[in-house]
C-alpha positions as CSV (number, residue, x, y, z in Angstrom):
1,M,4.2,4.0,-21.8
2,A,1.8,2.7,-24.3
3,G,2.4,5.9,-26.4
4,K,3.2,9.7,-26.5
5,A,-0.2,11.7,-25.2
6,P,-1.3,14.3,-27.1
7,G,0.1,17.6,-27.1
8,A,2.3,16.1,-24.5
9,K,5.5,18.4,-23.8
10,A,9.0,16.9,-25.6
11,P,11.2,15.5,-22.8
12,V,14.2,17.5,-22.0
13,S,17.5,16.0,-20.9
14,L,18.3,16.9,-17.1
15,P,21.3,18.7,-16.7
16,A,24.5,16.7,-15.7
17,P,24.2,17.4,-11.7
18,L,20.8,17.0,-11.6
19,A,21.1,13.7,-13.6
20,L,23.5,11.9,-11.4
21,A,22.0,12.6,-8.2
22,V,18.9,11.0,-9.3
23,R,20.5,8.2,-10.5
24,G,22.1,8.1,-7.3
25,V,18.7,8.3,-5.5
26,G,17.5,5.6,-8.0
27,A,20.9,3.7,-6.9
28,L,19.5,4.2,-3.2
29,S,16.0,3.3,-3.5
30,T,16.7,-0.2,-5.3
31,A,19.4,-1.2,-2.6
32,A,16.3,-0.2,-0.5
33,G,14.0,-2.5,-2.1
34,V,17.2,-5.3,-1.6
35,A,17.0,-4.7,1.8
36,S,13.7,-4.9,2.1
37,A,13.4,-7.8,0.7
38,L,15.6,-9.6,2.4
39,M,13.5,-8.7,5.5
40,I,11.2,-10.4,4.2
41,L,13.5,-13.4,3.7
42,A,14.6,-13.2,7.0
43,A,10.8,-12.7,8.5
44,V,9.5,-15.9,6.6
45,A,13.1,-17.8,7.7
46,V,12.5,-16.9,11.3
47,T,8.8,-17.5,11.4
48,C,9.5,-21.4,9.7
49,Q,12.1,-21.5,12.6
50,M,9.7,-20.4,15.4
51,I,7.1,-22.8,14.2
52,W,9.8,-26.1,14.0
53,V,11.0,-24.9,17.7
54,R,6.9,-24.8,18.7
55,T,5.9,-27.6,17.1
56,V,9.0,-30.2,16.6
57,M,11.0,-29.4,19.3
58,N,7.7,-28.4,22.1
59,A,9.5,-25.5,23.1
60,S,8.8,-22.1,23.7
61,T,9.6,-19.2,21.6
62,V,11.5,-16.1,22.9
63,W,12.3,-13.5,20.1
64,Q,10.9,-14.7,17.3
65,T,7.4,-13.5,17.1
66,E,9.0,-9.8,18.0
67,A,12.1,-10.1,15.5
68,V,9.2,-10.7,12.5
69,I,7.0,-7.9,13.9
70,F,10.6,-5.3,13.5
71,L,11.4,-7.1,10.5
72,V,8.5,-6.6,8.6
73,I,7.4,-3.1,9.4
74,G,10.9,-1.9,8.7
75,A,10.8,-4.0,5.4
76,T,7.7,-2.2,4.7
77,L,9.2,1.6,5.6
78,V,12.5,1.1,4.4
79,G,10.8,-0.5,0.8
80,L,9.0,2.7,0.1
81,P,11.4,4.3,-1.9
82,Y,11.5,1.4,-3.7
83,V,8.5,1.2,-4.8
84,Q,8.1,4.5,-5.5
85,L,10.9,4.4,-7.7
86,L,9.1,1.8,-10.4
87,R,5.6,3.2,-9.6
88,G,3.9,0.5,-7.7
89,H,1.7,2.8,-5.2
90,V,-2.1,2.6,-6.2
91,N,-2.7,5.5,-8.2
92,V,-6.3,6.5,-9.2
93,D,-6.4,8.2,-12.2
94,L,-9.4,9.1,-13.3
95,V,-8.9,13.0,-13.1
96,P,-5.2,13.1,-14.5
97,N,-5.9,11.0,-17.5
98,L,-9.1,13.3,-18.3
99,L,-7.0,16.1,-18.2
100,P,-4.4,17.9,-20.4
101,P,-1.4,17.2,-20.6
102,V,0.6,20.7,-19.1
103,L,-2.9,20.4,-16.2
104,R,-1.5,16.4,-15.7
105,R,2.0,17.7,-14.9
106,G,1.1,20.1,-12.6
107,M,-1.5,18.0,-11.1
108,A,2.1,15.7,-10.2
109,M,3.8,18.1,-9.1
110,L,1.5,19.8,-6.5
111,T,0.7,15.6,-5.7
112,L,4.2,15.8,-4.9
113,L,5.0,18.1,-3.1
114,M,2.0,17.8,-1.1
115,T,3.2,14.2,-0.6
116,M,6.7,15.7,0.3
117,A,4.7,18.1,3.3
118,V,3.6,14.4,5.1
119,I,6.6,12.4,4.3
120,G,8.3,15.3,5.7
121,V,6.5,15.5,9.1
122,A,6.2,11.6,9.0
123,A,10.2,11.6,8.8
124,F,11.1,14.2,11.6
125,Y,8.9,12.5,14.0
126,G,10.4,9.6,13.0
127,F,13.7,10.4,13.7
128,E,12.9,12.0,17.0
129,I,11.6,9.0,17.9
130,F,14.3,6.7,17.3
131,E,16.6,9.8,18.8
132,L,14.5,9.6,21.9
133,A,14.2,5.5,22.0
134,R,18.4,5.5,21.2
135,S,19.5,8.6,24.0
136,R,17.0,7.3,26.4
137,G,18.7,3.4,25.9
138,W,14.2,2.2,25.9
139,R,14.5,-1.4,25.5
140,S,11.5,-3.6,24.5
141,D,9.1,-4.8,27.9
142,T,9.5,-8.7,26.6
143,V,12.0,-11.3,27.7
144,W,14.1,-10.7,24.7
145,G,14.4,-7.1,25.4
146,P,15.6,-5.5,22.5
147,P,17.1,-2.1,22.1
148,L,14.0,0.1,20.5
149,W,16.1,2.5,18.8
150,I,16.7,-0.3,16.2
151,P,13.5,-0.7,14.8
152,Y,12.7,2.8,15.3
153,L,15.5,3.6,13.0
154,A,13.2,2.0,10.0
155,M,11.4,4.9,10.3
156,P,13.6,7.9,9.7
157,L,15.8,5.7,7.3
158,G,12.6,4.9,5.3
159,F,10.5,7.8,5.4
160,G,14.0,9.6,4.2
161,L,14.6,7.7,1.3
162,F,11.2,7.7,0.3
163,L,11.7,11.7,0.6
164,L,14.6,11.6,-1.6
165,Q,12.7,9.4,-4.2
166,L,9.6,11.4,-4.2
167,A,11.8,15.1,-4.5
168,A,13.8,12.9,-7.5
169,D,10.7,12.4,-9.3
170,L,9.7,16.3,-8.1
171,V,12.9,16.9,-10.0
172,E,12.0,14.5,-13.2
173,T,8.6,15.7,-13.4
174,V,10.0,19.3,-13.2
175,F,12.4,18.9,-15.9
176,G,9.9,17.1,-18.6
177,R,9.7,13.2,-17.9
178,E,7.1,12.0,-19.0
179,D,6.2,8.5,-17.4
180,V,6.4,10.7,-13.9
181,A,3.4,13.3,-14.7
182,L,2.4,10.9,-17.0
183,H,1.9,7.6,-15.1
184,G,-1.2,5.7,-15.3
185,D,-2.2,5.4,-18.7
186,F,-5.2,3.0,-19.3
187,E,-3.7,1.1,-22.0
188,E,-0.2,0.4,-19.2
189,D,-1.8,-0.3,-17.2
190,Y,-4.8,-3.1,-18.6
């Protein structure tokens, strides 16, 4: 961060079990980011293979388009916790930057709690859809016909890991980590 905000609360060390949990969640979020990057790489490779098959070999493609769609959607959902770990989501921070540090921290906690509520609902219903597809043996209505529980797994997995990362951020905010609550200083972003 560019500098400590005037009147900002000094960071407090997390208790050892919480620090370990936060580091563990960070490691899970990083692993999710790697998995997401690999899914994007696989989607690009499958797209190149599809182009080769259709243009050079003049053959039809059966599974490639659907696989690319599933991979890109999965990469988006599974990559959510890593983006949160890096604070890479879009922030509109005009109001928080005008607030004193205590109110800014409170606003950050409220925002995290509200986000956790929404993501918790999405994770719950994502799991419900995944479980329905798995238990009922749903398959895609295409020639390829993959089981739908595989791509649907990205919803509860991605949202669940995102929820864990949000919880870790909330713990850090409560215990005084400044760059969580005070992220977005103008000097830092530009």
